[in-house]
KEMIFI-606440 format. One line per field, with one value per residue (C-alpha): residue number from 1; residue in one letter; chain; x, y negated, z. Coordinates in Angstrom, 2 decimals. Each point is the difference from the previous one (the first is absolute). Layout:
pos	NUM/...
code	A/...
unit	A/...
px	X/...
py	Y/...
pz	Z/...
% end
This chain:
pos	1/2/3/4/5/6/7/8/9/10/11/12/13/14/15/16/17/18/19/20/21/22/23/24/25/26/27/28/29/30/31/32/33/34/35/36/37/38/39/40/41/42/43/44/45/46/47/48/49/50/51/52/53/54/55/56/57/58/59/60/61/62/63/64/65/66/67/68/69/70/71/72/73/74/75/76/77/78/79/80/81/82/83/84/85/86/87/88/89/90/91/92/93/94/95/96/97/98/99/100/101/102/103/104/105/106/107/108/109/110/111/112/113/114/115/116/117/118/119/120/121/122/123/124/125/126/127/128/129/130/131/132/133/134/135/136/137/138/139/140/141/142/143/144/145/146/147/148/149/150/151/152/153/154/155/156/157/158/159/160/161/162/163/164/165/166/167/168/169/170/171/172/173/174/175/176/177/178/179/180/181/182/183/184/185/186/187/188/189/190/191/192/193/194/195/196/197/198/199/200/201/202/203/204/205/206/207/208/209/210/211/212/213/214/215/216/217/218/219/220/221/222/223/224/225/226/227/228/229/230/231/232/233/234/235/236/237/238/239/240/241/242/243/244/245/246/247/248/249/250/251/252/253/254/255/256/257/258/259/260/261/262/263/264/265/266/267/268/269/270/271/272/273/274/275/276/277/278/279/280/281/282/283/284/285/286
code	M/T/A/P/R/K/P/G/S/G/M/W/Y/T/F/R/S/N/R/V/A/Q/A/G/S/A/I/L/L/F/A/L/V/A/I/V/L/V/R/L/F/S/P/Y/D/P/N/D/K/D/Y/M/S/I/L/L/G/P/S/L/E/H/P/F/G/T/D/S/F/G/Q/D/V/L/T/R/V/A/Y/G/A/Q/V/S/L/L/I/S/V/A/G/L/V/L/G/G/L/V/G/T/V/I/G/M/A/S/G/F/W/G/G/V/F/D/T/V/T/M/R/F/T/E/L/L/Y/S/F/P/T/Y/V/L/A/L/C/L/M/L/L/L/G/Y/G/S/R/S/V/S/L/A/I/A/L/V/Y/V/P/N/F/A/R/L/A/R/S/M/T/S/A/T/R/A/E/N/Y/V/T/A/A/R/L/M/G/Q/S/P/A/R/I/L/L/R/E/I/L/P/N/I/A/A/P/L/L/V/Q/F/S/A/G/L/G/F/G/I/I/M/E/A/G/L/S/F/V/G/L/G/V/Q/P/P/T/P/S/L/G/V/M/M/A/D/G/K/D/Y/F/Q/K/G/P/W/V/L/T/L/T/G/F/S/V/A/W/I/I/L/G/L/N/L/L/G/D/G/L/R/D/A/L/D/P/R/L/R/R/R/L/S
unit	A/A/A/A/A/A/A/A/A/A/A/A/A/A/A/A/A/A/A/A/A/A/A/A/A/A/A/A/A/A/A/A/A/A/A/A/A/A/A/A/A/A/A/A/A/A/A/A/A/A/A/A/A/A/A/A/A/A/A/A/A/A/A/A/A/A/A/A/A/A/A/A/A/A/A/A/A/A/A/A/A/A/A/A/A/A/A/A/A/A/A/A/A/A/A/A/A/A/A/A/A/A/A/A/A/A/A/A/A/A/A/A/A/A/A/A/A/A/A/A/A/A/A/A/A/A/A/A/A/A/A/A/A/A/A/A/A/A/A/A/A/A/A/A/A/A/A/A/A/A/A/A/A/A/A/A/A/A/A/A/A/A/A/A/A/A/A/A/A/A/A/A/A/A/A/A/A/A/A/A/A/A/A/A/A/A/A/A/A/A/A/A/A/A/A/A/A/A/A/A/A/A/A/A/A/A/A/A/A/A/A/A/A/A/A/A/A/A/A/A/A/A/A/A/A/A/A/A/A/A/A/A/A/A/A/A/A/A/A/A/A/A/A/A/A/A/A/A/A/A/A/A/A/A/A/A/A/A/A/A/A/A/A/A/A/A/A/A/A/A/A/A/A/A/A/A/A/A/A/A/A/A/A/A/A/A
px	113.63/-1.45/-3.76/-1.84/-0.96/-3.71/-1.40/-0.17/1.86/2.52/0.11/-1.89/-2.84/-0.26/-0.16/-2.60/-2.17/0.02/-3.22/1.46/2.86/-2.45/-2.09/3.07/1.33/-3.37/-0.36/3.54/-0.25/-3.24/1.64/3.07/-2.07/-2.22/3.05/1.43/-3.30/-0.76/3.47/-0.28/-3.55/-1.00/-0.68/1.06/3.42/0.50/1.27/-2.37/-2.40/-3.54/-1.66/-3.30/-0.16/0.77/-1.35/-2.14/-1.42/0.75/-1.42/0.71/2.28/1.79/-0.48/1.68/-1.19/2.24/1.90/0.18/2.10/-2.28/2.52/-1.24/0.37/0.21/2.90/1.85/-0.64/1.54/3.08/0.25/-0.27/2.86/2.11/-0.77/0.82/3.30/1.04/-0.92/1.81/3.12/0.08/-0.55/2.65/2.58/-0.89/-0.11/3.41/1.72/-1.75/0.65/3.71/0.37/-2.02/1.78/3.43/-1.02/-1.42/2.91/2.94/-1.59/2.31/0.43/-1.50/-3.15/-0.27/0.46/-2.43/-2.71/0.26/-0.36/-3.14/-1.42/0.67/-1.99/-2.78/-0.23/-1.36/-3.63/-0.17/-1.30/2.30/2.98/-1.32/-0.66/3.53/1.46/-2.40/1.12/3.63/-0.40/-2.92/-3.32/-0.72/-0.39/3.69/-0.04/-3.14/1.69/3.04/-2.28/-1.73/3.40/1.24/-3.10/0.40/3.77/-0.28/-2.87/1.99/3.22/-1.49/-1.76/3.10/2.19/-2.32/-0.28/3.74/0.90/-2.23/1.24/3.77/0.09/-1.57/2.03/0.11/1.49/2.60/0.82/0.45/2.43/2.00/0.19/1.71/-2.76/0.27/-2.45/-1.53/-0.64/-1.49/-2.32/-1.15/-0.09/-0.87/-1.76/-1.89/-2.08/-1.12/-1.11/-1.50/-3.57/-0.64/1.75/-2.37/-2.99/1.34/0.31/-3.56/-1.38/1.92/-1.34/-3.40/1.50/2.29/-3.03/-1.61/3.17/0.25/-3.66/0.38/3.06/-1.57/-3.23/1.79/1.96/3.37/0.00/-0.67/-0.56/-2.56/-0.51/1.09/-3.13/0.09/-2.63/0.92/-0.22/-3.37/-1.42/1.36/-1.62/-3.25/-0.43/-0.13/-3.22/-1.38/-3.54/-0.17/1.90/0.25/0.86/3.56/1.10/-2.25/0.90/3.70/0.08/-1.88/2.60/2.81/-1.83/-0.64/3.67/1.15/-2.61/1.29/3.61/-0.76/-2.01/2.69/2.65/-1.97/-0.33/3.68/0.92/-2.11/1.47/3.54/-0.72/1.64/-2.19/-3.17/1.45/0.81/-3.60/-1.34/2.53
py	34.17/-3.45/-0.24/-0.70/-3.61/-0.74/-1.01/-3.74/-0.76/-2.78/-3.62/0.33/1.95/-2.55/-2.81/1.73/0.94/-3.56/-1.70/-3.44/0.81/1.37/-3.17/-2.23/2.00/-0.16/-3.75/-0.75/2.34/-1.67/-3.43/1.05/1.70/-3.07/-2.26/2.17/0.34/-3.72/-0.86/2.49/-0.60/-3.51/-2.14/-3.13/-1.48/-1.00/-3.45/-0.84/-2.83/-0.10/-3.30/1.24/2.73/-1.94/1.49/2.69/2.42/3.74/1.78/2.94/-2.25/-1.36/2.45/-2.40/-3.16/-2.81/-2.75/-3.77/0.42/2.61/2.79/3.52/0.55/3.80/-0.17/-2.51/2.06/3.08/-1.91/-1.82/3.24/1.48/-3.09/0.18/3.72/-0.41/-2.95/1.86/3.19/-1.93/-1.88/3.13/1.98/-2.75/-0.65/3.73/0.66/-2.90/0.60/3.74/-0.42/-2.57/2.06/3.28/-1.61/-1.73/3.14/2.20/-2.18/-2.16/-2.40/-3.59/0.64/1.36/-3.01/-2.53/1.64/0.51/-3.62/-1.02/2.08/-1.44/-3.47/0.87/1.42/-3.27/-1.76/0.50/2.05/-2.72/-2.65/2.23/0.61/-3.71/-0.93/2.38/-1.22/-3.59/1.04/2.18/-1.70/1.41/3.05/3.77/0.62/-2.30/1.70/3.42/-1.33/-1.50/3.35/1.70/-2.47/0.55/3.79/0.27/-0.19/2.53/2.60/-0.86/0.49/3.22/1.46/-1.00/1.65/3.23/0.14/-0.53/2.92/2.23/-0.51/2.09/3.04/3.18/-0.02/-3.53/1.07/3.04/-2.20/-2.18/3.03/1.17/-3.27/-1.52/-3.74/-2.39/-0.91/3.68/0.61/-2.97/0.96/3.81/0.64/-3.01/-1.68/3.06/0.38/-3.61/-0.46/0.86/-2.98/-2.28/1.22/-0.69/-3.49/-0.56/1.14/-2.16/-3.02/0.10/-1.32/-2.83/-0.83/-0.48/-2.22/-2.07/-0.42/-1.02/-2.38/-1.74/-0.26/-1.28/-3.03/-0.53/1.31/3.43/1.10/-3.00/-0.36/1.09/3.38/1.71/0.22/1.10/-2.84/-2.64/1.35/-0.17/-3.51/-1.06/1.77/-1.75/-3.41/0.90/2.68/-1.41/0.08/3.25/2.02/3.18/-1.15/-0.25/2.81/2.66/-0.88/0.19/3.30/1.39/-0.99/1.56/3.21/0.50/-0.77/2.37/2.80/-0.68/-0.12/3.22/1.71/-1.20/1.39/3.36/0.05/-0.78/2.92/2.34/-0.89/0.42/3.33/0.37/-0.15/2.41/2.50/-0.14/0.64/2.69
pz	108.31/-0.57/0.45/-3.22/-0.41/0.04/-3.37/-0.38/3.22/0.30/-1.00/-3.29/1.59/2.83/-2.52/-2.17/2.98/1.37/-1.07/0.61/-2.37/-2.56/0.18/-0.30/-2.95/-1.77/0.55/-1.12/-3.00/-1.08/0.26/-1.98/-2.73/-0.24/-0.38/-2.77/-1.86/0.13/-1.23/-2.87/-1.15/1.04/-3.09/1.89/0.57/3.65/-0.99/-2.86/0.85/-1.38/0.87/-1.44/2.68/3.18/3.25/-1.56/2.54/0.02/-3.03/-2.29/-2.04/3.07/2.92/2.46/-1.74/-1.22/1.82/-0.44/-3.17/-1.56/0.67/0.66/3.75/-0.18/-2.44/2.13/3.13/-1.67/-1.10/3.32/1.98/-2.00/0.67/3.73/0.20/-1.85/2.17/3.19/-1.05/-1.04/3.30/2.10/-1.89/0.45/3.63/0.73/-1.52/1.75/3.31/-0.04/-0.74/2.78/2.47/-0.70/0.29/3.20/1.57/-1.07/1.06/2.70/1.81/-1.13/-3.41/1.60/2.30/-2.78/-2.44/2.60/1.14/-3.64/-0.44/3.21/-1.39/-3.12/2.15/1.93/-3.11/-1.03/-3.18/-2.29/1.47/-0.80/-3.51/-0.58/1.08/-2.56/-2.69/0.62/-0.38/-3.10/-1.72/-1.13/-2.12/0.20/0.67/3.01/1.34/-0.26/1.87/2.66/0.51/0.18/2.62/2.12/-0.07/0.46/3.83/0.01/-1.89/1.86/3.44/-1.00/-1.68/2.91/2.55/-2.01/-0.73/3.66/0.96/-2.83/0.30/3.19/-1.68/-0.32/-3.79/0.03/2.55/-2.13/-3.06/1.91/1.18/-3.61/-0.88/-2.10/-0.59/1.71/-3.36/-0.82/3.43/-0.36/-3.49/0.27/3.64/1.49/-2.86/-1.01/3.63/0.44/-3.47/1.06/2.31/-2.49/-2.72/2.25/0.68/-3.74/-0.73/2.82/-1.25/-3.56/1.03/2.00/-2.90/-2.24/2.64/0.26/-3.77/-0.21/2.93/-1.39/-3.45/1.57/1.41/-3.23/1.19/-1.66/-3.54/-2.22/-2.81/-2.68/1.43/1.37/3.78/2.49/2.33/-2.73/-1.13/3.51/0.49/-3.25/0.87/3.34/-1.74/-1.82/2.30/-0.07/-3.81/-0.54/3.24/-1.93/-0.75/3.63/1.24/-2.57/0.00/3.79/-0.10/-2.41/2.38/2.95/-1.98/-0.84/3.53/1.47/-2.21/0.93/3.73/-0.03/-2.07/2.45/2.95/-1.74/-0.87/3.60/1.23/-2.61/1.02/3.73/0.94/3.09/-2.08/-2.58/2.73/1.27/-3.51/-0.97
% end
């Protein structure tokens, strides 16, 4: 007879009992709710210029003040944060899919294909992250789509190497051998037997990459190679704010704080998710 499971044991209980995960969830939830509420109820358009309200300090009317064009900074931060999150998610999803497919195929079949793909990922790793992103931006041009593709290119080798390592370790398991003896096709084995068992570390990699994706988008936009005006962008706002920091320090400071707040929440949430998906920790708590 199977022993009764302890109440609250398992992955969900580990995640809920992790204070780091709770803090990350609360921070990220607060940021997302704030973005939605500002977008729904702000009386200001993010692109409307009001030259009678240039560089007004924080107040009840403008909680984050206004910028050099008289635009409400809080409204633009909310719109810019949404743009950054969407770009980062799109880039991570694309990079994760491509990298996982390459890594799983490489780890499952090995041989020449494994050698070629791993040398390719090592070639990508040899370039500094921003140099690799800048090269792609120069080839494809500027804009949000190019930034998403740059993030995807940066993360393809990360997902490929992780998926390859996990697949190589998993393909020797008994249930994979049994699936082969039953005559299942390689594609079915990869999708039905291997992928569910390596999904946890891939999910952790995805959550950890979201914060860096936002940093990359902000960095590329800061130097004028990412999202282009008039689309609100956190990087563009910080680049604009540094030019008149002495007259209006709130633009750069509060925009940078908003970026740091979102990234802090994502990083803490990723740490909690990693702990929840660690089977050794779950066994200790069960």
